[in-house]
N, C-alpha and C positions, 0 to 999 in steps of 0.2 A: 509626472516624475520619471526620470530616466533611470532604469535599473542597471547597475554595473555588472559586468560579466565576471563570475568568479575567477580568481586567479588560478592558474594551473598549479598542481602540486609540485614541489621541488623534486628533482631527479632522484634524490635518495629516498623519497617516499616509497617507491615501488620495492626497492630492495629491503626496506625496513618491514613492509607488510609481508613479503614472502618469508623473511626470517621469523617473524612472529607467528605466522601460521604454521611454520615447521616446528617452532619450539613448543607451541601449545598443543598441536594435534598431530601433524603429518609425521614427524620423525618417530614418535612413540607407536603410532599405528603401523608404520612400516616395519618396525622391529617386531611387533606382535604378529605380523603377517609373513616374517621371515624374509623381508626385503631390506637390502642395504639402503638407508635413507638417502645416500648420495645418488642412488639410481632412481629416485622419484623425480620424474620431470613433469608430471601433471597430477593434480589432486583436486578433489571436491569434498568440502566439509559441509555437511548438511546439519545445521544447528549451531548454537553458540555456547553450549555448555560442555562439561566434561564427558557427557554421553553422546556427543555428536556423532553421526554416522560419517566414517571417513572412506572414501573411495580413492584408489590410487591407480596410476598408469592405465592399463588397459580396461580397468573397471569403470573408468570415467567416460561418461558419454555426453555429447553436447551437439547442438545444431549450429553449424557455422555458415553465416550468410556471406557468400563471396560474389564478386562481380555484381551485375545488375539483377540476375534472375536464377541464381543457383543456390542450393542448400546442400552442404556436404557434411561428413562427420570429421572428427578431429584429425584422423589419420590422412584423409584425402586433402584436407586443408593444408596440412604440413607438406604433403607431396607437391601440391600446387606452389607453395611458398619455396620450397627447395628447388623447384624447376625454374624459379625466377619469373613466373607468369604474371607480369605486371597488369595484365588485363583482368585478373582475378583477385583484386584486393579484398581483404576481410572487412565487411561492413558492420558485422555484429556477431555476437556469439551468445547462445542460450543454453546454459548447462541443464541437464536432465534433473530438474528439481521441482517438487510440488509447488503450486503457486503461492501457498501461504508459508512456506518454510524459508527461514533465513539461511543464507549460504555464503561460502567463500570458495573461489575457484581460481586455479592458475595452471597455465600450460607454458612451461619454459621453452618448448620447441617453437611455439607460435608467438611467444612474447606477449601473452595476454593474461590480464588480471581482471577478475570480476567479482564483486561482492554485493549483497543486498542484505542488510540487517533489519530492514523495516518493510517487508513485502506487503504488509496490509495497508500501507499508506496509499498505494495506488488505488485500492478499492475505496479508501476514505474519500479521495479526490473524485472518483467517479460518482459515488453516492451523493457528495456535496453538489456536484454539477447538476445532477438530476433534481435534487432537492430544490435547487434555485429555480428550475423550470416550473415545478409545481407551485412554488411560492409566488412567482410572477403571475401565474394563472389565478391563483387564490386572491391576490390583491385586486386584480382586474374584476373578478367575479364579485367580490365584496362591494366595490364601487358601483357595480351595475345592479346590486340587489339580488344576485343569484346565490343565496346563502346555502342552498342545498349542495350545489357543486363546490362552492367555496369551502365548505367543511371538509369534503373529501380531499380536496387539494391541500388544504392546511394540514390534514392528517398525514398525507403522503410526504409533504415537505418536512414535517416534524419527525416523522419516522425515519426518513432517509438521513436527516441531519443527525438523528441519534445514533444510527448505525455508523455514521462516519466517526462520530465521537467515540464510540465503542472500539472501532478499529484502531484509531490512533492512540487509544488507552490499552491496546493489546487485549481487548475483550471481544467476545462474540456471543451472540444469542439468537436463537430462533423464536419466532412468534411475537405477536404484538404485545401480549402481556409481559413477557420476559423483558422486552426493550423498554417498555414504559416503566417497569419497576426499576430497571437499571438507571434510567435517567432520573427518576425520583430520588434515588439513593446517591447518585453521583453528580448531580447537576451542580451542586455548590462548588465542587472541585474546578469546574469550568466557569465559575463566576455567575451562575444563575441563582436567582432567588428561589425560595421554596415554591412560590406560585408558578414561576417559569419552568422549573423542573417537573411540575405536575402536568404540564401542558399536553404531552403525548397521551398520558392516561385519560385526561379529560376528553380530548378529541376522539380517542378510541371509543369511549362511552357514548359519544354523540354521533358518530358517523352513520350508524344504521338508521338513526332517527331521521337525519337529514337527507340520507341517500334514498331510503325506502319509505319512510313515513309510517312504518308499521308497528312502532312501539312508542312509548312515552319517555320523556326525558326531562330532567330538571334543568337542562341547558337551553335557556331561551335564546332567541335571535340576538338579543342585546348581549347576553353573556357570551355568545359565540363570537360576536364582533370584538368584545373585549379581550378575547384571546389573541387577536392579531398582533398586538405589540409583544406578546409572550413568544409567539412563533418567530417574530423578527429577532428577538433577543437570542433564541436558540440558534437561529441561522448565524447571527454575528458570532456567538461563542464557538461554533463549529468552524467558521472561517478562520478565526484566531488560532484555534487548535491545529488545523491542517497547515496553515502558513507557518506556525512555529516549528512544526516538524520538518517543513521544507527547508527552513533556514539551517537545519543541522542534518539534512539528508545525507545518509551514508551509502546510498545506492550508487554503484560506479561499475563501469566496464571500460577497460582501456588497454592500450598497448604498454608493455613494460619499458622502462628506461634501460639503457645499455648496461648499467652497472649491475643488473640483476643476473 
């Protein structure tokens, strides 16, 4: 199946976004800081609620990728642009924002708008990619009879898939137990049965037995193999959740239209 390229936003999109950012955050913050809102030419909003952190003008920092091999700050990028240096086009811009924080950014001097309201989605994609790798290894090991290593790989695939689900659901948790408890409680939301939602917890209880052989477990080799379709269902649910987020992805960085 050939996927179509998303249509570019209409020209008025950029101006509308800037006006909404000003209306909801920037203008009020400028007044509080004793700045004329009309004098704000760049802003960074960290967060999406009423208590978001607002940085204006000189307080805004970002790394600007220009040309083939240079990284400069916003002021230097503006100087290069003002000098008409065609050999130094802006290739990208990264605002000074923690990796897990949603943000909005604009710089009218550079004509650049960037925002990401779903920063954890990139982590979800990464965890799903690695989960698939462990899952392929687990399937191969099961077919070869290597159940000890298969259990470890099944556990890794299930845990990484759970982490991806947590991220697209705006949750986070450290530790195997915390993640297995979350999946058991929230699996149904993602279309999993009660047994499928319990998969990570079951594998967590079995992995030391099958990896080290130093304890006993009620999880027999047959019961372990019977978990294979449950892990498969968890991976399928994760793919669906991540893809669903992609279709409504609001992460964007672009040049502004001339009407801004």
